[in-house]
N, C-alpha and C positions, 0 to 999 in steps of 0.2 A: 610334408617335410619341405618341399620346395617353397610353399607359401611362407613358412616360418623363416627360412633362410632369406627370402626376399624382403620380409619385413625388417629383419635385422640389418640387411645390407642397405636398404633404403634409408634407414635411420643412422647409418654410420656408427653402429655400436661397437664397443670393444669385444674382443674374442670371448672373454669370460661370460658376457651376457648372451652371446650367440650360443655358446655351449649350454648355458642354463636353459635357454629356450628349447633346444633340441632334446635335452634330457627330459624336460617337462613334457614334451610332445610324446616321447616314448612311454612315460608314465600314464599319460592321458589315454593312449591307445590300448594299454594293457588293462586299465581299470574298467570294470563293468559299470553300466549305468545303475545308479542307486535305485533300489525298489522299496526301501523301507518307509518312504514318505509319500509325497504326492505323486501323481501320475505324470511321468516325464516322457511318455512315448511319442508325444507330438513334436519333439525336438529332432530335427534332421540336420546333423552337423555338416553334411555335404552341400546343403543349400544356403549356408550362411556366408555372407561377406565378412571376412575377418579384418580387413583394413581398407579404409578409404581416406585419402589425404585431401582435405578440403581447401587448403591454402599452401602456397609455395613457401611462405615465411610467416612466422608468428608475429602478430601485431604487438608493438610495445605501447601504443596509444590506441584508443578506441577508433580513431580515424583511420588507422592502418588496416582495420578489419574490412574485408570485402562487404559491399553494401548489401548483397543478398543475404549474407550471414547475419549482419547486424539487424536487418529487417526481421529475420526469423526470431532472433532473441527478443526483439521488440514485441512481436506478435505473441510471444510466449509469456509476456508479462514481466520480464526482468526490467525494472525501471532503471533509468539512467542514474538515479540516486544511488542504487545499490552498487553500481559500478564505481561511483565516485567516493562514497564516504566510508566504505569498508576498509579495514586495514590492508587487505589484499584480496584480489579477485582473479580467478582463472575461469575462462569459458572454454568448454570443449564441445566441438561440433564434429560428429562422426568419430573418427579415430584419433584426432589430433586436438591439442589445445590451440585455439585460434587467437587468443588474447590473454595476456598476463600482465598484472600490475601489482606492485607491493609498495606501501607507503615508505617514503624516504626515511622518516624518522625511525621506523622499525628496522629498516635495512641497516642503518647506522649502528643499531644495537646488536647486529649480528643475526637478526631473524631472517631465515631463508624461507620463502614461500614461492614455489615455482612449480611448473609441470614436471612430471617424472622424466620426460625425454631430455629437458634442459638440465635437470639435476644429474642425469647420467653423464652428460658432457662436462659439466662444470665441477661436480663433486663426486667423481667416480669412486674414490676411496671410502668416503662416508657412506655412500649408497651400498657399495659392495659389502661393507661391514654388517649392515642390517637387513639388506634386501633378502626376502625369503627365509628369514630366520624365525619369525613368529608364526608365519603361515608357510610352511615348506611346500614345495611343488607336489610332494607325495601325500599331502593332507587329505584330499578328496579329488574326485574326477574333475570337478569344475575349477578347483584351485590349480590343478595340473593344466587345464585348458587355458586359464588366464595366464599362468606363468609362461606358457608357450607363445601366446599371441597378444600379450598385453600391449596397450598403447594408450598414452595420455595418462590422466590422473594427476594427483597432487603430491608434492613433497614439501613437508614442513619441518623446519628445525628451529627450536627455541632454545637459545643459550641459557646457561646457568643463571638463576635468579632474575630473569627477564620476565616482566609481566606484560602480556598482550591483552590490553583492555578492550580492544575493538575486534570484531570477528574477522576471521579468515574464512572465506567461502568459495565454493566452486560450483559451477553450473554445467550440466551435461545435457546434450541434445543428440538424439539419433534422428536422422531425417531421410533414411533410405529403407525401402522394403527389405526384409530378411537381413538387416544389418545386425551384426553382433557388436555389443559394446563391452570392452574388457579393460576398463580403466584400473589403474593400480595406485593405491594411496599408501604413503609411508609417513608417519608422524613420529618425531623424536623430541621429547621434552627433557632437557637436562635438569639436574637437581635444582629444586627451589623455583622452577619456572611455573607460570600460571597463565591460564586463558580464561577470559570472562567476557560476557556479552553486555553491551551497553546500548540503550535505545535513545533516540533523539526526541525531544518534546518541547512544549511551550510551558511557561509558568502560568499560574492562574491570572485571569484578567484579560487574556487575549480575546479580541473580538473576532468571531468566525461568521462568515457570510452564509446564511441559510436561506431556504426558499421563503421563509417567513420573516426575514430581516436578520439583523445582527444578533448574535447570541454569545455569551461568555463560553470559553472553551470548557470550563469546568461544569457547565450546565448542558453541554451537548449530550444527547441520548441516542441510543440505538433507534433507528427509524427516522431520525432527522435527515433532511436532504440539504447538502451543502454544495456550494459552488466549487467547481474543480478547475484544474488548469486548462481544460478543454472548453471552458465557458458555458458549461451545462451543470445541472444539478444531479447529484447522485446520492444514494442512501448510505448512511452510516450503519455499519453492521457490527462494530465492536468499539468500546471505549476503554481507556485504561488511565490509571493514576499510579504514580510511584514516587517514593522519596528520592531526592537527588542532592548530592553535594559536589560542587565543582563550579566551573566557569559558566556564567550566564552572559550571553552577548546581547548588548543593547544596540539596536540598529535603527537609525533615523534616515529617512529618505525624502527626496523632493516629490512633489505631486500630491502629498497628503500631509499637511502641516502638523496635525495632531497625532498621527499614528507613530508607533514605535514598536519594533519587535523585541521580545525578551525570550531568548531561546537557548537551549543547551548547545554546546560547541559542535556536536556532530550532526545536528539536525540539518537536513538538506533543503535548500531553497532553489527555485528555478531562477537562474541568473544568466545574463549575457555579459561576458567580460568586456571591459573597456579596452579598446585597441591602443589608443594614444591618450595620455593623461590630459593634454590640453585641448583635444578635439572631440567633438561628438562622433559617435560611430556612424559609418555609412552602411555597414553590414552587421547584423545582429545574429549571433548563433546561441540560442538558448541551450543551457545544460544544467543538470542537477549538480549542485556543489554544497558541501557542508559549510555552514556559516563561518567556520574557522578558516576557510580558504577564500573568503570573499573580502574585497577591499573597497574602501570609499572610492566612488567614481564608477564602480561596476553597476550594472543595471538590474534592478529587480523588475519582476513582470506582473502586470495586472491583466487578467483575461478580458478579452472583448466578448461580451455575451453572444452565444451562438444558439439561438432558439432551435430546439429539435423539431418544433412544429410551429410554423407561422400562423398567427390568428386567422381563421377562415370563417367568414359569416358573422352575423350579428350575435350578440350575447343576450341571454334572457335571464332576468332577475325576478325571482318570486318574492313578493312582499305581502305581509298580512295587513288587512284593513279592517277597521272596526274595533270597538272597545266597549266596555260596560257590560250590559246584560247579555248581549248577543255574542256568539262565537265569531272570531275573526274570519274573514273571507280572504283567500289568497288571490292576489292579482299578479299578472305577469307584465313586466316592463322590459321593453326591447331597447338595448343599447346598440345602435346601428354601427356597422363597420364602414364608416364613411369619413373622409379626411376632414371635412368641416366639423363633424361632431367631435373628432379628436382635438381640434383646436378649442372647442368649447370645454372639453375636459381639461385642457391645459389652463384655460382661464380659471376653472374651478379649483384646480390644485394650487394655483398661485393666489387667487383672490376670493375664493368661495368658501362657504361654510353652510351647515344645515342647522336650523333652529327647531328644536322640539319635534323633530321628525315630520314637520309639516311644511317648512319653508326653506327654499334654497336662496341664499343671498350671494351676490357678486358685488364686490366693492372696488371702485376705481377712483383715481383722482378726477375731480369734476372737469378738468380740462382735457382729459383723455377721451375726446368725443368719438374718435374712430373706434376705440375699444368698446365704448358704451353702445354705439350703434351696432357693431358687429355682434356683440353678445346678445343684445335685444333681438336681433334678427334670427340668430341661431336658436334662442329659446323658443321663439314663436314657431320656427320651422320644425324643430325636433320634438318639442314638448307640447306644442299646440296651445300654449299659454301666452298671454300678454303680460310681460313683466311690469310690475309696479315700480315706479321710480319714487324713492323716498326723497325728502328734502335734502339739499346740500348741507352738510355739517362739517365744519373745519376742512373745507375744500374737498370733501369726500362725497361721492355719489354712489348710492347703492341701488341695485336692481334686485327685486324680490320675486320669486316664483312661488305661487301658492298652489302646491300640489303634494298631498301626502304620498301618493304613489312615487313620484319622482324624487321627493325628499328622502324617503326611506331607501329607494334604490341607490341613490348617491351615497347616503350615509353607510349602508351595509357594504357597498362595493369600494368606495374611495375614502371613507372616513368622514366624520362630521366636522371636525375642526382641524386647525394646523397641528394640534398636539397628537392627533391620531391618523393623520393623512396616510394613505397607502396607495401604492401603484401596482395594480394586479397584473397578472400575466396577459390579460386582454390587451393591455397597453404595451407592456414590455416586449411581447412577442409579436407585435403588430407589424404589418408590412412597412418598409422604410418610409414610404410617402406619408402614411398615417402617423407614424412615429414623429416624423419631422413636423407635422402640424401640431402635435401635442407639445413638442419642444417650443415651437413658435408661440403658442398660446401661453405657456408657462413663463417664457422669457418676457413677452410683452406685458405680462402681469407683474412680474417681480424682478425684471432684469434691468440692466443699464449698460451704457457704453461710455468708456472713458476716452475722449478724443485725444487728450494729451498723451496717454500711455498706449493708445491704440489697443484697447483691451475690453473685452466683453465680460460682464459678470451676471450671475444669477444668485440671488440671496434667498435663504429660507432658514427658519429656526427648526425645520424638520430634517433630521438626519436621513430618514427614509427617502424623502422627496429629493434632497440634494444629490444623493448617490444614484437614485433612479434617473435623474437628469443627466448626471455625468455618464452613466452606463448607456443611456440613449444616444448621447453624442458619440461614444466609442463605436456603437453600431453604425452610426451615420458617417464614420470616418473623420471625426473631429476629436483631437486630443484636448483634455481638460484636466485641471488640477482642482483640489478641494482644500480650502483654508478654513480654519475654525477660529472665530474671534470670541473670547470670553468677555462678557459684558457685566454690568452692575448686577448685584444680587437680585434686583427686582425684574431683571430682563433675562430671557433665555439666551444661551449662546447662539451665535449666528454662523451658519455654514455658507460659504461663498464658493461657487463653482466659477473658475476663471478660464477664459478662452483667449489665447493670444497668438502671436505669430508662430508658425506660418498658416494658421487655420482660420484667421479672421474672415477672409473673403468667403470661404465655404460656409462658415457659421452665419455670416451676414446674409447670404442667399437664403438660408433656412428661415431666418426670422424677419427678412425683408428690410435689412438695414445695411447700406453700402459701407464697406470698410476695406482697407488695403491690407495685404498680407504682411508686409514687412520682411525682414531678413530671416531666412530659414535657420541660419546659424545662431540666431538669437534664442532659440528654444533649447531647453535641456532635455526635452522629451522626444520620443519617436513613437510612431504608431504604424502598425501593419494590420492585416485582417484578423490576426489572432491575439496580439498583445499590445498593451501600452508599456513602453519601456521607461522606467523612472530611475534616475541615478541615486546611489546611496550617498547621503550627506555626511554621516559620521558613524563610527562603530566604537563602542566602549565595552570593556570587559570587566566583570565584577564576580568575585567568588561568593556563592550563596549556598545556604542549606535550606531547601524548600521542597515543595511538592510540585511535580510536573505532570502534564497531561498530554495525551495523544489519542487518536482514534483511527479506525480503518474505514475506508470508503470503497463501496462497490465499483468495480471496473477501473476507475481512474486512479485510485489510491493517492489522491491529492486533495487539497482544500485551500480556500482563501482565508488567511488569518491576518488581521490588521491590514487588510486591503491588498496584500500581495500573495503570490502563490507559494505554498509550502507543500512538502511531500510527506507521505506516510508510507512505510514499506510493508510489503507482505511477501510471504513465501511464493515463489514462482511455480507455475505448472507447465509441464512439457508433455508432448505427445510423441508416441513412438509405436513401432510395429516390429518387435524383434526379440532377441535373446540378450539379457543383461547378466553378465557374470563377472562381478568385480571382486577384488581382494583388497582389504584394508588391514594394514599392520600398524600398530601403535606401541611405542616404547615410552613408558612413564617412569623416569628415573627418580631417585630418592627425593621425597618431599614435593614432587611436582603434582600438578592437578590438570587433568584433561577432561573436557566434556565434548563428546562427539554427537551431534544432533542431526538426524536425518528424517525428512518427511518425504515419502515416496508415493507417487500416484501414477503408476505406469498405466498405459492403455491395456485393454482387457484381453489382448492376445499375446502379451509379453510373458516370458518365463524369467522371473527375477530370482536368480540363484547367486547368492552373495556369501562370501566368507569374510567375517570381520573378527579380528582377535587382537587383544592388547596384553602386554606384560607390564605389571605394576610392581615396582620395587619398593624398598623400605619407605614407609610412611607416605607413599604416593596414593593418589585417588584417581580411579578411572571410572567415568560415567558414560554409559551408552544411553541415549534417549532416541527411541525409534518409533516412527509412525508409518504404518504400511496400509496403503489403499491401492485399489486397482490391481492390474496384472491378472493373467490367467492362473499362474502359480507363483507363489512366493515361498522360498525356503531360505530362511535367514535366522541365524542363531548367534548374535553377538556374544563373544567370549572374553573372559578375563582370566589371566594366569596370575595369581597372587604369589609373587616370587620370594618376597622377604617379609620379615615381621613388620607389622604396622600398615601393611598395604590394605587398600579397600577397593572393592569393585561393586558397582551398582548398575543394574539394567532396568530401565523403565521402557515398556513397549506397549503399543496399542495397535490392533489390527482390525480392519473392517472388511468383511467379505460379503459382497452382494452377489446377484445371480451369476452362476457359472464360475465363481472364483474359489480358489483354495488358498487360504493364508495359513501356511505352516510355519509359524514363527515361535521364537522362544529365546533361550539364553543358556550359556554354559559357563560355569565358574569353577575353577580348580584352585583349591587351597594347597599350596606347596610349602607354606611356612607357618610357624605358630603365630598367634596373636594377629590374625587377619580376620577381616569381616566382609560380608557380602549381603546383597539384597537384590531380589528379583521381584518386580511388580509387573504383572502382565494383564492386560485387559483386551478382550476380543468381543466383537459384535458381528453377528451373522444375520443376514437378511435374505429373503427369497430362497433360492437354492444354494446360497453361499455356504462355505464350510470354513471354519476357523479352528486351527489346532494349536495347542501349546505343547512344545516339545523342549524339555529342559533337563539340564544335568548339573547337579552339585556334587563335587567330589572333594573329599577331605583325605589328604594323604596321611600316612602313619606319623610323620613328623609334625604335622600341622595341628598341634594341641592348642587348647585355649582359643579356638576359633568360634565365630558366630556367623550363622547364615539363616536367612529367612526367605521364604518363597510364598508369594500369593498370586494365584491366577484366577481371575474372575471372567466368566463368559455370560453374555447377554444374547438371548434368542428373540428375534423380532417376528418370526413367522414359524408356523408349524413345520414347514419344509426345510427350515434352516438346520444346520448341524454344527456341533462343537465337540472337540475331543481334547483330552488331556493325557500327555505321555510324560509324566515326571520320572526322573531317575535320580536317586540320592545314594551315594556311596560314601560311607563313613568308615575310616580305617583306624580310628583311635577312640578312646573313651572319654576324652576331655573336650567335648565339642557340644555347642548348643545349636540345634537345628529346629526350624519351624517351617511347616508347610500347610497352606490353606488353599482350598479350591472350591469355588462356588459356581453354580450354573443357575441362571434365573431367566424368566421370560417376562415380557411386558404384560402386566395384569389388566384386566378389564376395569378394575376399580381405579387404577392409576390413570388410564385414559379418560374414564368418566369424570374423575376429579378435575383434571386439567381442562377438558373440553367444556365442563360446566362453568369454567372461569374465562371463557371467551376464545380459547385456542381451537383451531381446527385439528383434525386428526394428525395431519402431517407435522404441524407445529408441536403437538403434544409428543409425538414419537421423537422428534429432534431434541426436545427439552430433556426427555428421559435419557437419551443416548449421551448428550452433552454432560449431564450430571454423572452418568456412569463413568465416563473417561476423565472426569475432572482431576483426579489424583495425578494423571499423566500430564494433562495440558497445563496445569499450574507450574510445572517444572520447565516448560518450554519458554523460549523468548516470546515476547508478546505476539509478534507478527506470525510466528510459526504456529502458536497455539490458536490464533484466530483462523489461520488458513486451514489447520487440521479440522477444526469444528466446521468450517465452511465447506470443506471438501466432503465431509461426511454428510452434511445436510443436503448438499446438492448432488451427491453421487457423481461427482465430476469424473470424466475420463481424461487421460493424459498421463504424464509421468514427471516425477520430480526426483532428482538424484543429487 
């Protein structure tokens, strides 16, 4: 009792809430522990911390939040983009909301989205009218406990006929041992209001940087590796396409003359805001922003490559020799990790090609005596061959190496001609000194210096080579831009990499050509160890009806499209070690529609005991979409009370129980009025010693005639030791009702595994494919990033928690 009074006093609550808490505490103490479901004997209420205050004052901007808490959310995978582009965000750490933000345009429409403690202070009458009405404190023992010690949670109010097109989301984190989390959520949707989820995407044609070169976004496939905002390559694990009608933002920027972004308005980009319109920034603070909040002059970011493993040791290339009647013999060619050899590779990329897999040719201007001599010496030193000098033709001099072994090694590794030149990781990830020699050789072959403009250039008709050259310079601390010049139909377009002030002197040292830096203020770019900052030139907005594309990337959840960093979002994962007992109350008034989606992945010693209930009035629709993973025990049965004619309630749920887990989940729908409909679709998967139970209730009251309800619960067993149970209850109190109920239990068959494994999948991949197909009716109803994360969590059996 003393703890409850202290909580109320510390929060400065009105007396009616204090009395509500105390009465709830009395009910909690009187009610016995439920024994009809999972084993709850491991809960020790006296050992639980019921309230921890992490901050003295709630942050109104993300910068206001203490750094150690921000770092926690960063580690948990909540990307900055999700804080920035959502309609509203609340972040809760321990017992309190530490950060809250709602978009100004929705605020002007009267939408309220805040934490419950703030709502109690600012909207006491509205809160008192609805608080504890849908889920009274007397409902069950854990609802009583929550009502007594609740702290934090979300309050949402959507005025009449207001459509919220962008999601409102909340994140919860428990960071203390034996901590209890008791958030309280109340959502009120006035008549005609609407909530819908929209994702951000690119239209077709966007070029995405992959480990094998540029690729159109519509051609990206699972398994491709793409460059991320961290300057490294990570695997794509899901792709998506959807129809779109709305504003497309066309964004042009300096630093890449031919690139242009074409993206939906809510898609987040990594941006550094310009501090003063007339001046270049001195300090750059990258943040994720939706393109709709970005302005000309703000900086987009290009990642500096960050090799995860610097090239160590020589590379060995195996090439086949021999043709005709005899089988080819494999020979090994060693590419030495030496600086001088890398300069030779630079000469080859700029001025070399392979003829018929037998000859390597290097072509220079006849007056470039130093380059001819250097190349000749390098060939003899590394290849053991004396280069043949062809006759001078049109002021050109060619050196030819006659060696099938070396010709094939170069052709297979670096490409035969300028049309298929490639720069492998052996070069890209080389130590800085070696990379500098490659840059030197390439520039000496195809570069120039404009003394009048004090500007270096490197020219190539190969897009691959031009951008590899630019990326090498970024690693070496030199900023560079790329221009594209379209030429006559008979000639290929020319890519030009430009280096100018204030990086001239540094680049000149690399290539052996003295140049002055010039004024630092003369550059529009900035460069640090992580990013090249390029200012936005112009933004145009156009309404389109089109298809848009996006994909998800392991770990980093970002990619480089059209040369700059873009974000893709995914459901976050949290870790915890405690009791989670929440209450969610939802009121869907006439004609409104609410969808409440939850993916929970608590750590394996958490008791997840939640009461969720909604009341749907005339012609309103309430949808619960629920995914349950992790936890020692989950007992959760989202409920809908269909209060008036025309109301509809749907519950879609999936539960995955692995070793030592008991997922006791289901749904409860009560038809209180005629002409109401409901649907329950439940899927469960049990693995190892895991146990999954469906526990559901459909109740049709005497006055609820002409109602329809259907229930389908399917269970999949992955092991002989796994267990599944079904506890359906259907109570019908009138004769004018349509009821359907189906229940199936199946196990993975040897024939299924054999079929999939015979087509190249290993056993783990085959099981994952079967499970993903089994839960597909649920995942297709989820927003893309939640569906992807649910599939991914199941595949990886991740621990942690999402709330």
